[in-house]
N, C-alpha and C positions, 0 to 999 in steps of 0.2 A: 788159305784155302792149299795152297803151297806148303804151307805148314804142315799142314794135317796129312799127305800128301805120304810128308818128306816124313815121317816119325811112321805113321804106317810100311812105309817102305821101309827106314831102318829097324821096327820091330820084326816085320818081314823075314830078315838076312838074318837076327840075333837068333829069331827059334830054328830057321834053316839052318842054322855052324853049331847049333846044341843040340839038333837033332843029328844031323848027317846028312840033311836030304840031300840028294842030288844037284844039280846046277839044270835039270830039265822042268824037276819039281820046284825049287826056288824061281826059274823063270815065271812059269805059271802062274804063283801068287803071288806076282809084281804085277804081268797084264791084268788077272783079276782084280786087285787092291786099285789098278790106277781105273780102270771100267766101273768099280766101284765109287771112286771120288769123281770124275766126269758125271754118270748117270748123279752125284751128290746137287755133283753144280747146277749142272741143270738144273733138277729142279728150287733149287734158291733160284736160281735168275729169271726160272718161267713164278713167282711169289712173288717177288721182291723189287719196284725199276726205281735204277740207283739214280737221286737229282743232282744236275752238275750244282756249282758251288753257286753259281745265282742267286736257282731256282730256290734253292735249302736255305740263303741271305735271306732273301724276299718275304719266304712260311715266315722267318721265328720274329724278322723283324715285326709280321700283320701279328701272331703272337703277340709281341712286346707291346705293343703299342696299346694306349690306353684309348677305345671306343666309346661313338655316344652312349653305354649302360656302365661307364665309370662317371662320365657326366653330370648322370640320370645319379647315379651314390654321390656324387660331390654336393650336389643339391639339398644331403643331407649335414651336410659340416654347419656344425653347431653345439650349444647347448636348446637341453630341453629337461619342462617338466613333464613328469610321467604316471600317470593311476593308474596303477595295478589291479586287478581284481585274479584272482585261482577258484578254482573246484576241485576242491578234493575229494574226484570223482565223478562216477556218473552219477545226474540228476541226489551228491553234495549242498551244503552249503558253502559257499563265496565267504571271501578269505578277502581286502582290500590292503592295500599296500601304498608306499609313492615311495620318487626314489627319480631319479638325477639322469642322463644321461653327455655325454661329449661329445662327436662324432666326429670324425680330423678323417684325412684320406690319406693313407701313406705311400710312401715306396714309390712316391712320381709320379701320385695319385692314380695308382696299380692296382692296391685294393681300401679299403674301407675301415676304420675300426672304431668301437663303442665302444664306452666303457663304463659301465650306470655302480651305481653306487644312492644308499638308503637302507631302506630298515623291512624287514615282513615277518611277521608274528614275535615282535620286541627284540629282533637279532641283526646283529647289522646286516646288509647284503650289499658282495660289493662280483660282480658279472665281466666281462669281457668278449665283445663280437667280433668275426671280420664275416668279410661277407667277399670277395672277390667276384670279377666275371669272367669267366673264360674263353676267350675271343678262338680257341679250337673247336670246343665243343657247344659253343654258343649256347651256355646255363650259367644261371648265379649255385658257391659253395658258394655255405655259410660252417661258421661253427659258432661253439658254444659253452665255456665254460665259468665257474664261477666257486663260490665259497662256502658251496653249502653238501660239496659232492667232490669227488677229484675223476672222474670220466668227461668227455668231451662228447660233445653231437653234431653233428655234420649231417648238415641239408643241402640236398641240390633239388634248384627245382630251376619257374621259367617265370619273366613274363606278360601279365593275358596285355593285354592297351587297351579292352573294353572294359572292364575292372579297375585298372590302375593300381593293379596287385603283381606282387613276386608269389608265387606259390608252388610252394618247395616241398620235400617229402623227406621221409631216412626213419632213420627205428633210433633209440635208445633205452637203457639197461631197467627194471625198474629193483633200484634195491633192496625192496625185501622181502623180494622170489628170485630173482638174477636173470632173468626172460628180459626178453625183449621187448617191443612194443611201439604199434609204427607211429610216425609220430607227421602228422603233417600242418607247414608255415603256411600265412595267408600275412604278407604285409600290403596296406594299401601305404597308397599312398592320398589321402582324405584332398588336401588344398593344399599351397604352399610351407603355409603350419603346423600344417596337424597330419600325424601318422597315425596310421592301429596297427597291431600287429596278436595277431591272433593262433593261438596253437591247439593243436587237436588231438588228443591219441583213443587210439584203436585198442583194451586190455584182449587178451588174448581169445579167438573162443565170445568175445563181447567186441558190443557196436560202436562206434564213435564218438566220442562227447569231447565239447570243449572245454580248455583243461585253464585256459589265463587268457587272458588279454590286455592287454599291453595301449589306452589312447596316451601320444604326446604329441605335446606342446613346446611349440619354438620358445622359446626364454629371450 
C-alpha cells in the first residue's frame, strides 16, 4: 500500500509540473490521493483479517496432513479384475468388457492413483484416475483420462456413510455434439475385496440414464 501511495504521489507531481499548476492545487491533489489511499486501506482491512505466523503454519499443516478419508482410500491399494458394462445411450444395448486396475497411494499417501488396462470393443484400452480428499473443502476430487479421447473429466463429491459410497458430480463434453453432459458417479465399497463404480449421464433436455458399471474384484 505504501508503494501504491508513492506511485500515486509521483504521478500527481508529474502531471502538476506538466500543466504548471500552482502549489495550492498540487497540495489539494496530494491530500485527495492520501484520503483515497486511506479509504482503500480501511476497506481492505475490514474484509481481510491477517493471520499470525503460528496460525498460518497450523492451517497449512492441517491442509497437508493425510486424514481419515486418506486412510480409507489406502484400503483400495492393490490389483483388481474389472467386469465392465457400457450402455450406448438411454435404453441402448449393453456392451461388455474386461480390464485390470492397479491402485497406489502417491505423494506421501495424499492422493490415490489408478491405472486401468484392458480391451473395449476389441480395442486396447488404457485409463488413469486420480483421487484426492481436500482437507480444506472436505470433498473428494477425482480426475479421469484415457486413450479414447483427449479431454479430462473432473468430478467432486462427498462420502455417504449410510450407503458406503462416494457420490460425485461433474460434466463431460460429448465429442459428437461438442456440448456438455452432466455426469454423476457412485463409487460403492461393497466389501473388503469388492468395489462397484456406476456412471450416470444426463443429455441436455433428457433424463438421467446409466451409462457404465464396473464391478471390481481384488486379485
